[in-house]
ZATI-783073 format. One record per atom (N, C-alpha, C): x, y, z; residue in three letters. Coordinates in steps of 0.05 Angstrom, whole numbers, plus 5000, padded with zeros to 4 digits. Example, Ala and Ser with C-alpha at 12.3 -4.5 7.8 and 13.67 -1.06 7.14 Angstrom:
<sites>
526448865156ALA
524649105156ALA
526449345156ALA
525749555142SER
527349795143SER
525850015157SER
</sites>
This chain:
<sites>
122461474194MET
125161564200MET
127161344193MET
129461434183LEU
131561254176LEU
133761244197LEU
135061014200MET
137060984221MET
139560864207MET
141261034197ASN
143560934183ASN
146160974199ASN
146161144219ALA
148461194236ALA
147461304263ALA
148961254284PRO
148161354310PRO
147961664310PRO
146061764326ALA
145862054329ALA
148462154341ALA
149162404335THR
151762514344THR
152062504374THR
149962574389PHE
150262574418PHE
150462294429PHE
149262104416ILE
149461824424ILE
152361714419ILE
153461784396GLN
156161694390GLN
158161814411GLN
157762064418SER
159462194438SER
159262054465SER
156761984472TYR
156261844497TYR
157661574497TYR
157561424476ILE
158761154474ILE
161861184476ILE
162961384463ASP
165861424464ASP
166761474493ASP
165261654507ASN
165961714534ASN
165461474553ASN
163361324547LEU
162761084563LEU
165060884560LEU
165960844536ASN
168060654530ASN
170760734543ASN
171360994542ASP
173761094555ASP
173661044586ASP
171361104598ALA
171061064627ALA
171060764634ALA
169960604617LEU
169860314621LEU
172760204621LEU
174360294603ASN
177060204601ASN
178760294625ASN
178160524636GLN
179560624660GLN
178760474685GLN
176160434689LEU
175260314713LEU
175560004713LEU
175459884690LYS
175859594688LYS
177559544663LYS
180159564666PRO
181959534643PRO
181459264628PRO
181359294602GLY
180959054585GLY
178058994579GLY
176159154592ALA
173359104588ALA
172059284567ALA
173659454555ALA
172559644535ALA
171159494513ALA
169159624501LEU
167659514479LEU
169359504454LEU
168959294438THR
170259274412THR
168959464393THR
170159504370ARG
168959684350ARG
166159594342ARG
165859334338ILE
163259224331ILE
161159264353ILE
162059204378GLN
160259234401GLN
159359524405GLN
161259714401ALA
160559994404ALA
158660084382ALA
159059984358ALA
157260054336ALA
154459934341ALA
154459694351TRP
151859564358TRP
150359724380TRP
151859814401LEU
150559964422LEU
149460234411LEU
150960354393GLY
150060604381GLY
147560564365GLY
147360334351THR
144960264335THR
142560234354THR
142960084376CYS
140860034395CYS
139760294408CYS
141560464417LEU
140660714430LEU
139260904410LEU
140260914385THR
138961074365THR
136260944357THR
136160684358GLY
133560554353GLY
131560614374GLY
132360624399ILE
130560694421ILE
129560974417ILE
131461154409LEU
130761434405LEU
128561464383LEU
128861314361LEU
127061344338LEU
124561174340LEU
124860934351MET
122560744351MET
121260704378MET
122460814399ASN
121360784427ASN
120860494433ASN
122760324427SER
122460034431SER
125159904430SER
125459684444VAL
127859514441VAL
126959274425VAL
126859304398CYS
125759104380CYS
127459094355CYS
128758864351TRP
130658834328TRP
129258864301TRP
126758774299ALA
125358794273ALA
124859084266ALA
124159244286LYS
123659524281LYS
126259664274LYS
128459584287PHE
131059704280PHE
131859644252PHE
131259394243GLU
131959314216GLU
130359474195GLU
127759514201ARG
126159674182ARG
127059964181ARG
127760074205ALA
128560354206ALA
131260404191ALA
132860194190SER
135460214176SER
135360134147SER
132860074137LEU
132459974110LEU
134059724104LEU
134259554124GLY
135459294121GLY
138459284126GLY
139759524132ASP
142559524137ASP
143259374163ASP
141559394183CYS
141859254208CYS
140059014209CYS
141158774208LYS
139558534206LYS
138758434234LYS
136258324236VAL
135258214261VAL
137158014273VAL
138157824256ALA
139857614266ALA
142457724278ALA
143657924264ALA
146158034274ALA
145758184300ALA
143658344301LEU
143058494326LEU
142558314349LEU
141058104344SER
140357904365SER
142857754374SER
144657684355TRP
146957534362TRP
148757684381TRP
149257944375VAL
150958104392VAL
149658134420VAL
147058174420PHE
145658204446PHE
145957954463PHE
145757714451ARG
145757474466ARG
148557354470ARG
150357374450LYS
152757224450LYS
155357384455LYS
155357644447ALA
157857794449ALA
158657834478ALA
161257844483SER
162357874510SER
162358164520SER
159958274521ILE
159658554530ILE
159458544561ILE
160958714575PRO
160958714604PRO
158358844615PRO
156158714612TRP
153558824619TRP
153458924648TRP
154658774666GLU
154458844694GLU
155959104701GLU
157659194682TRP
159259434687TRP
158059684672TRP
156559634651LEU
155659864634LEU
154060074650LEU
152059984665LEU
150460174680LEU
152060314702LEU
153760164715ARG
155460274737ARG
157260494726ARG
158560434703VAL
160460634691VAL
158860874681VAL
156560824670SER
154861054660SER
154061234683SER
153461124706VAL
152861284730VAL
155261464737VAL
157661334736VAL
160161484742VAL
160361724724VAL
159861694698LEU
159961914679LEU
158162144687LEU
155662074694ILE
153762274702ILE
154562424727ILE
155462274747LEU
156362404772LEU
158562594767LEU
160462514750LYS
162762694744LYS
161862934727LYS
160262894707ARG
159463114690ARG
157763324705ARG
156063234723TYR
154363424738TYR
155663524764TYR
158063414770GLY
159363494795GLY
157963404820GLY
156663174819ILE
154963084841ILE
156762944862ILE
156563034887THR
157962914910THR
156162814931THR
153562874930GLU
151662794950GLU
148862774938GLU
147062634951GLY
144362614942GLY
142662434960GLY
140162414953VAL
138262244967VAL
137661994950VAL
137661764962LEU
136961514948LEU
134061454953LEU
132661384932ALA
129761324934ALA
129161064920ALA
127460904934PHE
126560644923PHE
123660664913PHE
123160534892ASP
120360494883ASP
120260264864ASP
117860164858GLU
117659944840GLU
115660014818GLU
116059884795SER
114359934772SER
113359674760SER
110759644755ASP
109659404743ASP
109359454713ASP
109859234698ARG
109659244669ARG
107859014660ARG
105459074649ALA
103758864639ALA
104958734615ALA
104758474613ARG
105858324591ARG
103758134579ARG
104557964561SER
102657784548SER
101357594568SER
098757534563LYS
097357364581LYS
098357074579LYS
099556994557SER
100256714553SER
103356674553SER
104856874561THR
107756854560THR
108856634579THR
110856494570LYS
112256304586LYS
115156354589LYS
116256554573ARG
119156584572ARG
120056874580ARG
118157044587ILE
118957304597ILE
119757284627ILE
121957384634TYR
123157344660TYR
121457444683TYR
121057274703LYS
119657334728LYS
116957474723LYS
115457354705VAL
112657454700VAL
110857304720VAL
108957454732TYR
107057324750TYR
104357474748TYR
102357354759LYS
099657464757LYS
099357714775LYS
098557934763GLN
098358194777GLN
095558314775GLN
094758464794LYS
092258614793LYS
092558844773LYS
090658864754HIS
090759084735HIS
089059314744HIS
090359534750LYS
088859764762LYS
086759874744LYS
087259884718GLY
085460004699GLY
082759854697GLY
082959584694SER
080559424690SER
079459294715SER
081159274735GLY
080259124759GLY
080758824757GLY
081658734734GLY
082158454730GLY
085158384735GLY
086058174722TYR
088858084726TYR
090358064699TYR
092958114701VAL
094658084677VAL
097257944686VAL
098757844667ASN
101457754672ASN
103257994670ASN
105058034688GLY
106758264687GLY
109358224702GLY
111258414697GLN
113758414711GLN
113858644731GLN
115258614753THR
115658824772THR
118658884775THR
119359134772ILE
122159214775ILE
122459404799ILE
124159334817VAL
124859514839VAL
127259684830VAL
126759944830LEU
128860134820LEU
129960294843LEU
132560344841LEU
133960534860LEU
134660774844LEU
133861014853LEU
134461264840LEU
135961454858LEU
137861594847LEU
139361804861LEU
138062074854LEU
136962204875VAL
135662464871VAL
137462684882VAL
138262874865THR
140063084873THR
138663354868THR
140063564874SER
138963834870SER
138463904841SER
139663754823SER
139363814794SER
138063604778SER
138463344784ILE
137463124767ILE
136462894784ILE
134862724771THR
134062464783THR
135062244764THR
136762064773VAL
138061874755VAL
137761594766VAL
136861394750PRO
136761114758PRO
139561004761PRO
140060864784VAL
142760764789VAL
142760464795VAL
140460334796GLY
140460044801GLY
137659934798GLY
137459674793PHE
134859544790PHE
135059254797PHE
132759134801PHE
132558844806PHE
129658754800PHE
129358514789PHE
126658414783PHE
125558274807PHE
123158344814TYR
121758214837TYR
119558024828TYR
119357804842MET
117157614837MET
116457474863MET
113957454870PRO
113257304895PRO
114057014893PRO
114756904915ASP
115456614916ASP
112956454909ASP
113056304886PRO
110656154878PRO
109555954899PRO
111455824913ALA
110655634934ALA
109255774957ALA
110256004965LEU
109056154987LEU
106356264978LEU
106256354953LYS
103756464943LYS
101556244942LYS
102256004933GLN
100355784932GLN
099555704960GLN
101455694979TRP
100855625007TRP
098855825018TRP
099356085014ASP
097656295024ASP
094756265014ASP
094556214988LYS
091956174976LYS
090455944988LYS
091855714991GLU
090655475003GLU
089955515033GLU
091755655047ASP
091355705075ASP
088855875080ASP
088456075063LYS
085956245065LYS
083456085060LYS
083655895040ARG
081355735033ARG
080655545056ARG
082655425068LEU
082255245090LEU
081155385115LEU
082355625120LYS
081455785143LYS
078555865140LYS
077755935116LYS
074956015110LYS
073055775114LYS
074155535109SER
072555285113SER
072455195142SER
073755335159GLY
073655275188GLY
075755085197GLY
077855025181ILE
079954845189ILE
081854985209ILE
082354855231ALA
084054975252ALA
086955005242ALA
088355205253LYS
091055255244LYS
092955015246LYS
092554865268LYS
094354635273LYS
093854415252LYS
091654425239ASP
090954215219ASP
091554315190ASP
092454565188ARG
093054675161ARG
096054635155ARG
096854625130PRO
099654595123PRO
101454815134PRO
103854745142ILE
105754935154ILE
106855115131ILE
107255365138LYS
108255555118LYS
111055475110LYS
111555455084PRO
114155365074PRO
116255595077PRO
118755515077GLU
120955715078GLU
121055865051GLU
121756125052ARG
122056275027ARG
124456175012ARG
124056144986ASP
126256074968ASP
128056314963ASP
130656284966SER
132456514964SER
132456634935SER
131456484916ALA
131256584888ALA
129056794885ALA
127356824906TYR
125257014905TYR
125357194930TYR
127357374931PRO
127557554954PRO
125257744956PRO
124657844980THR
122558044984THR
123458314973THR
121658494970LYS
122358764959LYS
124258904978LYS
123858875005THR
125659005023THR
128458885022THR
128658625018GLU
131258495015GLU
132658594989GLU
131058624968ILE
132158724943ILE
133159014947ILE
131559174960ALA
132259454964ALA
134859484980ALA
135159325001LEU
137659335017LEU
140059245001LEU
139659044984GLY
141758944966GLY
142659164947GLY
140759304935LEU
141359524917LEU
142859754931LEU
142059804956LEU
143360014971LEU
146259934977LEU
146759684984LYS
149559594989LYS
151259614964LYS
150059534941GLU
151559544916GLU
152259834908GLU
150460024913PHE
151060304907PHE
153360404925PHE
153260324950LYS
155460414968LYS
158160314959LYS
158260064950VAL
160759954941VAL
161660084915VAL
159860124896ALA
160560234870ALA
161160534871ALA
159860684889HIS
160160974890HIS
160561064919HIS
162760974930SER
163261014958SER
163761304965SER
164561474946LEU
165161754951LEU
162661934952LEU
160361824944ILE
157861984944ILE
156661974972ILE
156162204983LYS
154962225010LYS
151862185007LYS
150861995022ILE
147961945021ILE
146662105043ILE
145162305036LYS
143862485055LYS
141362365067LYS
140062185052GLY
137662065062GLY
136861835044GLY
135061665055VAL
133861445040VAL
130861475041VAL
129461465018LEU
126561505017LEU
125261255006LEU
123061175017ALA
121560945008ALA
118660965017ALA
116860835002ASP
113960855009ASP
113260675033ASP
110660645038ALA
109760505062ALA
110460215063ALA
110860095039LEU
111659815038LEU
114259755053LEU
116059955054TYR
118659935066TYR
118760055095TYR
116360125105GLY
116360255131GLY
116360065155GLY
117959855153GLU
118159665175GLU
120859705190GLU
120959605214LYS
123259645231LYS
125859545219LYS
125759295210ALA
128259175200ALA
129459325176ALA
127659405158PHE
128759555134PHE
129859825142PHE
128359975159MET
129260245165MET
131860245181MET
132060065200ASP
134560045216ASP
136959965199ASP
136459765181GLU
138659665165GLU
139459875143GLU
137460015132ALA
138060215112ALA
139660455125ALA
138960525149ALA
140360735163ALA
143260655168ALA
143660405175LYS
146360295180LYS
147960285154LYS
146860185132GLU
148260155107GLU
148960415094GLU
147260615099SER
147760885087SER
149461065104SER
150760945125GLY
152561105141GLY
151161275162GLY
148761195170GLY
147361345191GLY
145661565181GLY
145061565155SER
143361785143SER
140461745151SER
138961965146GLN
136061955153GLN
134661765134GLN
132961595144VAL
131261415128VAL
128361495133VAL
126961555111ILE
124161655113ILE
122361465098ILE
120261375111SER
118261205098SER
115461295107SER
113561115107GLN
110861185115GLN
109760965134GLN
107861055152LEU
106360865168LEU
103460855157LEU
102260625161ARG
099360615155ARG
097860755177ARG
095460855171LYS
093961015190LYS
093060855214LYS
092960595212ASN
092060425234ASN
094360315251ASN
096860385244GLN
099060285260GLN
099060425287GLN
099960275307ASN
099860375335ASN
102360525343ASN
101860735359ILE
104060875372ILE
103360885402ILE
105360945418GLU
105060965447GLU
105361255456GLU
103361355470TYR
103561635480TYR
102461645508TYR
104261725527ARG
103561745555ARG
102461485566ARG
103761265558GLY
102961005568GLY
100560885555GLY
099361015536ARG
096960915523ARG
097560855493ARG
096560625484ILE
096960545456ILE
094560635440ILE
095060775418ARG
092860855400ARG
093960855372ARG
092160875352SER
093060885324SER
094261155318SER
095961165299VAL
097261415291VAL
095161615281VAL
093161515268GLU
090961685258GLU
089461815281GLU
088861655301SER
087361755325SER
089061965340SER
091661915342TYR
093362105357TYR
093362375343TYR
093762385317PHE
094062645303PHE
091362775299PHE
089162625299ASN
086562755296ASN
085462865322ASN
086262755344SER
085062835370SER
086962985388SER
089562925387ILE
091463045406ILE
093363245393ILE
094263185370ASN
096363355358ASN
095563435330ASN
093663635328LYS
092563715303LYS
094563885287LYS
094263885261GLY
096264015244GLY
095864315241GLY
097964445232ILE
097964735225ILE
098864775197ILE
097964985184GLU
098765035156GLU
101565155154GLU
103065055134GLN
105765155129GLN
106065175099GLN
108265305090THR
108965315062THR
111765195059THR
111965005040ILE
114564885035ILE
115364935006ILE
117964905001ARG
118964944974ARG
119964684963ARG
119164614938VAL
119964364925VAL
122264434906VAL
123564214895ARG
125764264877ARG
124764414852ARG
126264624845GLY
125364804824GLY
124365064835GLY
123965084861GLY
123165344873GLY
120265384878GLY
118565204869LYS
115665234872LYS
114865204901LYS
113165384911GLU
112165374938GLU
109365244939GLU
108965064958ILE
106364934961ILE
105464944990ILE
102864944994LYS
101764945021LYS
101264665031LYS
101864625057VAL
101464365070VAL
100364405098VAL
099064205108THR
098264195136THR
099963985150THR
101264065172VAL
103263895184VAL
102963875214VAL
103463645225SER
103763605254SER
105863385258SER
107363405280SER
109463205284SER
109963155313SER
111262925319ALA
111962855346ALA
113962625345ALA
115662615366ARG
117462385369ARG
115962175386ARG
115161955374LEU
113461765387LEU
114561485385LEU
113961315404LYS
114661035402LYS
112760895384LYS
113760785362VAL
112160625344VAL
112160335353VAL
109860235359SER
109659965372SER
111059745356SER
110559735330SER
111659525313SER
114659555310SER
115759795315HIS
118659845313HIS
120159815339HIS
118559805361SER
119659775388SER
121659995395SER
121360225383LYS
123060455389LYS
121760715381LYS
122960935390LYS
121861195384LYS
122761275356LYS
120861385341ARG
121361495314ARG
120261775312ARG
121061915292PHE
119962175286PHE
117562125267PHE
115162195277VAL
112762145261VAL
111462405254VAL
110662425228ILE
109562675218ILE
106962615203ILE
104862775210ALA
102362765194ALA
102562995174ALA
102162925148LEU
102563115127LEU
100263095107LEU
099163335100LYS
096963355081LYS
097463585063LYS
097563525036TYR
097963735017TYR
095363885011TYR
095664135002ASP
093364304997ASP
091464164977ASP
088964144984GLY
087064014966GLY
086463724974GLY
088163604991GLU
087663335000GLU
085963315024GLU
084463105027ASN
082663065050ASN
083962905073ASN
085762725066ASP
086862535085ASP
089862585089ASP
090762535113TYR
093662555120TYR
095162305110TYR
097662345104ARG
099562115102ARG
101362145126ARG
102461915135TYR
103961925160TYR
106861835154TYR
108662025155LEU
111461975151LEU
112861875176LEU
114861705173VAL
116361605195VAL
119361625188VAL
120961725207ALA
123761775202ALA
125461665225ALA
127961585218THR
129661455238THR
131261655255THR
132161875243ASP
133862065257ASP
132162265272ASP
132262265298LEU
130562445314LEU
131662725316LEU
134062775306THR
135263035309THR
134363225287THR
133263125265TRP
132363295244TRP
129963465252TRP
129663695239ARG
127263855243ARG
124963745226ARG
122463805234THR
120163725218THR
120363825190THR
121064085187GLN
121264205160GLN
123264065142GLN
125463975154ASP
127563845138ASP
126663575128ASP
125163425145ILE
124163165136ILE
122063195114ILE
120363385117ILE
118263435096ILE
119563515070ILE
121563695071GLN
122963785047GLN
124363555034GLN
125563375050ALA
126963145038ALA
124862955025ALA
122562925037TYR
120662735026TYR
119362835001TYR
119363094996THR
118263194971THR
119763094947THR
122363024951LEU
123962924929LEU
122962664919LEU
121462514936ARG
120462254927ARG
118562274903ARG
117162504901TRP
115262534879TRP
116662564852TRP
119262624853LEU
120762644828LEU
121062364815LEU
120862164832ILE
120861884821ILE
118561844802ILE
116161954810GLU
113861924793GLU
114262054766GLU
115662284766VAL
116262424741VAL
118062244724VAL
120062124737PHE
121861944722PHE
120361714709PHE
118561584726PHE
117061354715PHE
115261434692PHE
114061674694GLU
112261764673GLU
113861794646GLU
116161924648ASP
117761954624ASP
118861694614ASP
119761524632TRP
120961264624TRP
118861084610TRP
116461084620LYS
114360914608LYS
113661004580LYS
113761274576LEU
112861384551LEU
114961384529LEU
117461434537TYR
119461504517TYR
121961334515TYR
122361144532GLU
124961014533GLU
124860714528GLU
122860634512GLY
123060374499GLY
122260124514GLY
123460084537TRP
123259814549TRP
120459744558TRP
118859934568GLY
116259874578GLY
114159834558GLY
114659904533ARG
112559894513ARG
111959604503ARG
114059444499GLU
113759174489GLU
115859004503GLU
115458744502ALA
117358554514ALA
118258364492ALA
120158454476LYS
121058294454LYS
123358104461LYS
124658164484GLN
127058004492GLN
126257804514GLN
126957554510LEU
126057334527LEU
128157254548LEU
127157124568ASP
128857004590ASP
130157224606ASP
131857134626GLU
133057324645GLU
134957514631GLU
136657414613GLU
138557584600GLU
137157784582GLU
134957704569GLY
133457884552GLY
132258114567GLY
130958054589SER
129758264605SER
131758444618SER
133858334630SER
135958494644SER
137458664624SER
138358554602ARG
139958704583ARG
138258914568ARG
135658844562GLY
133959034550GLY
133359274569GLY
133159214595LEU
132659424614LEU
135159604617LEU
137559484616ILE
140059634617ILE
140159824593ILE
139559724569LEU
139559904546LEU
137760144550LEU
135360094561SER
133460314565SER
134560514585SER
135760424607LEU
136860604627LEU
139360754616LEU
140960614600LEU
143160754587LEU
142160984569LEU
139960934556PHE
138861144539PHE
137961384556PHE
136861334579ASP
136161544598ASP
138561704606ASP
140761564613HIS
143261694620HIS
144361864597HIS
144161754573CYS
145061894549CYS
143662154546CYS
141062154550LEU
139462404548LEU
140262604570LEU
140862504594LEU
141662684616LEU
144362814609LEU
146162664598LEU
148762774591LEU
148562964567LEU
146762924550ARG
146363104528ARG
145363374538ARG
143663374559CYS
142563624569CYS
144563784586CYS
146763654594GLN
148763784611GLN
151163854593GLN
151664114588PRO
154064184572PRO
156664114586PRO
158564034571ARG
161163974581ARG
162564234591ARG
163764214615THR
165164444626THR
168164384628THR
169664604631GLY
172564564634GLY
174064544608GLY
</sites>
């Protein structure tokens, strides 16, 4: 395939993006050269499924040079911190979105085993082989609405190397029989390596500032975020909306003065009944459900706890929600939206360039390359939605 000019829908997207950028941040509009460069990059992602200057040069038969593409990427005064924010504004306006559910999830990307310059790469467990690889982890914030799922924010996560090394050594010493008082004290976390829950709360705050007119109906996150501090803070930051996460099956709840695991409670005292729920798109699915308002020991307060099992599954998952006034059915319906994130990740990994290769080095390379990939996703969303009015 040849790449001599931006695709028509990409050029239209860039024109609209530039107009909105100039309105929201006067003086920050892209120059003619920067706009042409962005058009080349997005068209390159469309054709080559990669953010790679060498591939773009080959696809253009040499019209777009690697050195020129790389220079604009690294040196041009493009307002990178505003591009994704303004693009989200375009989508919200075009689709007429005034409310939605915010969902957090993270995605791991395996990278080179010997890399030293890819941003926040660390040793990760490789699910496919059972071994280890070097990889990046991105915490993504997505807005899920009745019509679309759109990425609205991201941040790179990496464990604190000092804490990771301490934990490894502490386990070794503990196994050797060394008493806790004789083992090294746990170091303070470096602020350069925030936890995933800290990252998620930061992304939530940024979304509220950037898109204050959007009503947040709920916040969804998996079991990693099902801790008291995150759920309470997320409910506060989102204006008191429902926050839904998960509990582990061995987490304790209190019922009639007795402490037992959530799994034990729902298996022996409050067994589920079959129901039918409707997911986005109108499809009906069968589930087995049981629920109760219970005091969760680790949260030191009462939560809405739901045991949920989809048709064909053997084990329950245990949802936990902050707002006790919601009905069981409403919480389950809201949580079904979380699976739309998996659909986004599947498409993003396959078709939108950034996850396939890591050609861009250092922090600016990873962040700007990821922004280009997400802008391409927005571009496709806007192409699918006809202009009205």
